[in-house]
N, C-alpha and C positions, 0 to 999 in steps of 0.2 A: 302486351296482349298476346295470348296464346293463339297460334295459327295452326290450321290443319294443312297437311301437305297438298290437299286438293285445290288450294288456292294460293300457293306460295309463289306466284309469279309477281313480277314488279307491278303489273297492272292490277292484279287481284289485291295486293297489299295497298295500293293507292285507293282503290274503291272502298275497301274495308276501313281504312283510316279516315276517308272522307265521311263515310256513314257514321262512324264513331264520333266524329267531330260535330255532328248535328245534335248530339245530346238527346237522342230519343225522338227527335222530330220526325214526322212522316214525309216521305218524298217519293215521287214517281220515278220509274226507270228513265223516262225522258228528261226529267230534272237532273238525274245523275249524269246521263250522257251529255247533257248541255253543260254541266260543270266542267267536264273534261274535254269538251270540244276545243280543238286547237291547242291543247296542252302539250306538254313534253314529258313523257310520251303521250301522243294522242290515244284516246281510248274510245273506240266506236261503240255504237249501240249494240251490235252483236256480242261484243266482248262484255259489255255491261250486263246484258241479259244472261249470258252464260254464267258469269260470276254471281249474279243475284240468285240464280237457281242453286248453285253450290252453297252459297251462304245461308239460304233458307234451309236446305237439306242438313247443313251442319249445325243448325240451331242458333246461328249468329244474327239472323234477321227474321222478322215476322212480315208476312205478306197479307195485306188486307184487300179483299175484293168488295168494293163498296156499293156497286150498283151496275146494272146491266149497261154495257157500253162504256163504262168508266174504266180508266186505266187503274191497274192495281197500284197500291202504294206500299212502301217498305219502311220498316223501322228497325234500327239497330237495337240489339238486346244486350245491354251490359249485364243484367241479371235476368236469366231466363224465367225466373219465377215472378219477376216484378210487374209484369203487365197483365197477368191473368185475373187480377182481382177488381178490375174496373171496366166500365162501359166506355163507349166512345160517342162523340157528337160529330156529325158531318154537316158543314155549311153547304146548303144547296146553291148558294150564290157563288162563293169563291172556291168551293171544293175542299177547303182545309179540314183536316181531321184532328180532333182534340181529344185528349184523355179526360174522362169524367170521373174523378175520385170523389164520390159522394155517398156518405153513409145512408142517406135516405134510399138510394137505389139498391143498396145491399139488402135493405128491408124488403124491397119489392122482389128481389131474387129469392129470399127466404119464403116470402108469401107464396110465390108461384110454385116453389118446390113443395111446400107443405100442403097448400090448399088445392093445387092443380096437378100435383105429382109430375112436375116438369122441371127440369134443371136447365137454366139459361146458361149459355156459353158467353161469358163477357167478351171474349176475343172476337166474337162474331155478332155481338149485339151493338147496333149502331142506331142512334136517334138522329133524325134528320130535321133541319130547321135552318135558321139564319143566325150567324154569329153577330156579336156586338159590333165588330168593325164594319161589317157589311151594312148593318142597320144604320150606323153613323154616316157612312159615305155613300149611301143610296145604292149599294150593290156594285160599286166600281172596282172592288178588289178582285183579284184573280188567283187561281190555284198556284200555290208555291211551285216553282219549277226548278229551284236550286238555290 
């Protein structure tokens, strides 16, 4: 993995490696800090937030703001062009964010652009509802924290 000198500290490397290990899954800063709590070396919340800002600025992470009062979540970007072509689903019960790769929605984006002269931003387009897991377990799931 190519590293920028702006986060070439041991802690920065550990944070980036952990995010890369998630395989594109979304996680909150609290979830990242929780993963490193009590670790060796310990990495505190302030350090996590500082490195997240650097990684977002360097184009290594995407930050999603999903709702007023919700924590932002982050996603490691293996291929910076890879996440721009799909929409997202957010479960209102557990808070999980899912990628939605669906050709039907691509048709909606084209329709909106042609008929309404408006271009949707798939990185910021989120559909809210309830995921299958929460429907099955009666809403007992909780937001992934790490």
